[in-house]
C-alpha positions as CSV (number, residue, x, y, z in Angstrom):
1,M,-13.0,-71.9,-21.8
2,R,-11.1,-71.4,-18.6
3,R,-12.4,-68.8,-16.1
4,L,-10.1,-66.4,-14.3
5,P,-10.0,-66.4,-10.5
6,V,-12.3,-63.8,-8.8
7,R,-9.4,-61.9,-7.2
8,L,-7.5,-61.6,-10.5
9,T,-10.7,-60.2,-12.2
10,A,-11.1,-57.7,-9.4
11,V,-7.5,-56.5,-9.7
12,V,-7.7,-56.2,-13.5
13,T,-11.0,-54.3,-13.2
14,L,-9.5,-51.9,-10.5
15,F,-6.6,-51.1,-12.8
16,A,-8.9,-50.5,-15.7
17,V,-11.0,-48.1,-13.7
18,V,-8.0,-46.2,-12.3
19,G,-6.5,-46.0,-15.8
20,V,-9.6,-44.6,-17.3
21,A,-10.0,-42.1,-14.4
22,A,-6.4,-41.0,-14.9
23,L,-6.9,-40.4,-18.6
24,A,-10.1,-38.4,-18.0
25,A,-8.6,-36.1,-15.3
26,P,-6.9,-32.9,-16.4
27,P,-3.2,-32.6,-16.1
28,S,-2.1,-31.7,-12.5
29,G,-0.6,-28.3,-13.6
30,T,-3.8,-27.1,-15.2
31,A,-5.9,-27.1,-12.0
32,S,-3.5,-24.8,-10.1
33,A,-2.8,-22.5,-13.0
34,P,-6.0,-20.4,-12.6
35,A,-5.3,-20.1,-8.9
36,A,-1.7,-19.1,-9.5
37,S,-2.7,-16.5,-12.1
38,A,-5.4,-15.1,-9.7
39,E,-2.7,-14.7,-7.0
40,A,-0.3,-13.1,-9.5
41,L,-3.1,-10.7,-10.6
42,E,-3.9,-9.8,-6.9
43,A,-0.2,-9.2,-6.2
44,R,0.1,-6.9,-9.2
45,T,-3.1,-5.1,-8.2
46,Q,-1.7,-4.6,-4.6
47,Q,1.6,-3.4,-5.9
48,L,0.0,-0.8,-8.2
49,A,-2.6,0.2,-5.6
50,A,0.3,1.0,-3.2
51,Q,1.4,3.7,-5.7
52,L,-1.9,5.4,-5.8
53,R,-3.2,7.8,-3.1
54,C,-6.7,7.4,-1.6
55,L,-8.6,10.6,-2.7
56,V,-10.8,10.4,0.4
57,C,-8.2,9.6,3.1
58,Q,-5.3,11.4,1.4
59,N,-2.7,10.0,3.8
60,Q,-3.2,6.4,2.7
61,T,-2.7,4.4,-0.4
62,I,-5.8,2.8,-2.0
63,A,-4.2,-0.5,-1.0
64,D,-4.4,0.5,2.7
65,S,-7.7,2.4,2.6
66,H,-11.1,0.9,3.2
67,A,-13.0,4.0,1.8
68,P,-15.6,3.1,-0.9
69,L,-13.9,5.2,-3.5
70,A,-10.5,3.5,-2.8
71,L,-12.1,0.1,-3.1
72,D,-13.7,1.2,-6.5
73,L,-10.3,2.5,-7.7
74,K,-8.6,-0.8,-6.7
75,Q,-11.3,-2.7,-8.6
76,Q,-10.7,-0.5,-11.6
77,V,-7.0,-1.2,-11.4
78,R,-7.7,-5.0,-11.3
79,L,-10.0,-4.8,-14.3
80,Q,-7.5,-2.8,-16.3
81,L,-4.8,-5.4,-15.4
82,E,-7.1,-8.2,-16.5
83,Q,-7.6,-6.3,-19.8
84,G,-3.9,-6.5,-20.4
85,R,-2.9,-2.9,-19.8
86,S,0.5,-2.3,-18.4
87,E,1.2,-0.6,-15.1
88,A,2.5,2.5,-16.8
89,E,-0.7,2.8,-18.8
90,I,-2.8,2.4,-15.7
91,L,-0.8,5.1,-13.8
92,Q,-1.1,7.4,-16.8
93,Y,-4.9,6.8,-17.0
94,M,-5.3,7.6,-13.3
95,T,-3.0,10.7,-13.5
96,E,-5.0,12.0,-16.5
97,R,-8.3,11.4,-14.7
98,Y,-7.4,12.6,-11.2
99,G,-4.1,14.6,-11.6
100,D,-0.7,14.1,-10.1
101,F,-2.3,14.2,-6.7
102,V,-3.5,10.6,-7.1
103,L,0.2,9.4,-7.2
104,Y,1.4,8.7,-3.7
105,N,4.9,9.9,-4.8
106,P,4.2,12.6,-7.4
107,P,6.9,13.4,-9.9
108,L,9.0,16.5,-9.4
109,K,7.9,19.1,-11.9
110,G,6.7,22.7,-11.8
111,S,3.2,21.9,-10.7
112,T,4.3,19.6,-7.8
113,A,7.4,21.5,-6.7
114,L,5.5,23.0,-3.7
115,L,4.5,19.5,-2.6
116,W,8.2,18.5,-2.5
117,A,9.5,21.7,-1.0
118,A,6.8,22.3,1.6
119,P,8.3,20.0,4.3
120,A,11.7,21.6,4.0
121,L,10.2,25.1,4.0
122,L,8.1,24.3,7.1
123,M,11.1,22.9,9.0
124,A,13.2,25.9,8.1
125,L,10.5,28.3,9.3
126,A,10.1,26.4,12.5
127,L,13.8,26.3,13.2
128,G,14.2,30.0,12.3
129,G,11.3,30.9,14.7
130,L,12.8,28.8,17.5
131,A,16.3,30.5,17.0
132,L,14.7,33.9,17.0
133,A,12.7,33.2,20.2
134,L,15.8,31.9,21.9
135,R,17.9,34.9,20.8
136,R,15.3,37.4,22.1
137,R,15.0,35.5,25.4
138,A,18.8,35.5,25.9
139,R,18.9,39.3,25.5
140,Q,16.4,39.9,28.2
141,P,17.5,40.6,31.8
142,D,16.7,38.1,34.5
143,T,14.2,40.6,36.0
144,A,12.0,40.2,32.8
145,F,11.1,36.7,33.9
146,E,8.6,35.8,36.7
147,P,10.3,35.0,39.9
148,D,10.1,31.4,41.2
149,P,7.8,31.4,44.2
150,E,9.4,28.4,45.7
151,A,12.8,30.0,45.6
152,D,11.4,33.1,47.4
153,D,9.9,30.9,50.1
154,A,13.1,29.0,50.6
155,S,15.2,32.2,50.9
156,A,12.7,33.7,53.3
157,A,12.9,30.6,55.5
158,D,16.7,30.9,55.9
């Protein structure tokens, strides 16, 4: 029987090993799928957390806050997303548990009307107060105001 050269045997063995390794390895798309789904879950969690108010900070969303309660709420949102709940279901759950206050942009309804109207009312009151003060000041004679000491000194020096 004729023997194969050593180099040819080595090449055939190398191809056999690479072929077996290629067959044993999982498909290339499968390895990145869990990482991609984890990134998608994190993105959905952040998007939903940006709609919920931190109950401790109150001027931040739970996505921005580092308060322990905000971190717990964000983890709860992530778990509910993993369980397959929709964003609407999670927002409804949070609203039922904590009230409309937990929503960073609460809906306009009877119980939240004051939240929506308060900035406009405060601005109207401030502008009305400023207009009233300016009107009263305009009606007063010049003698009602304190004289300028520098002006008196300058006129005395002349």
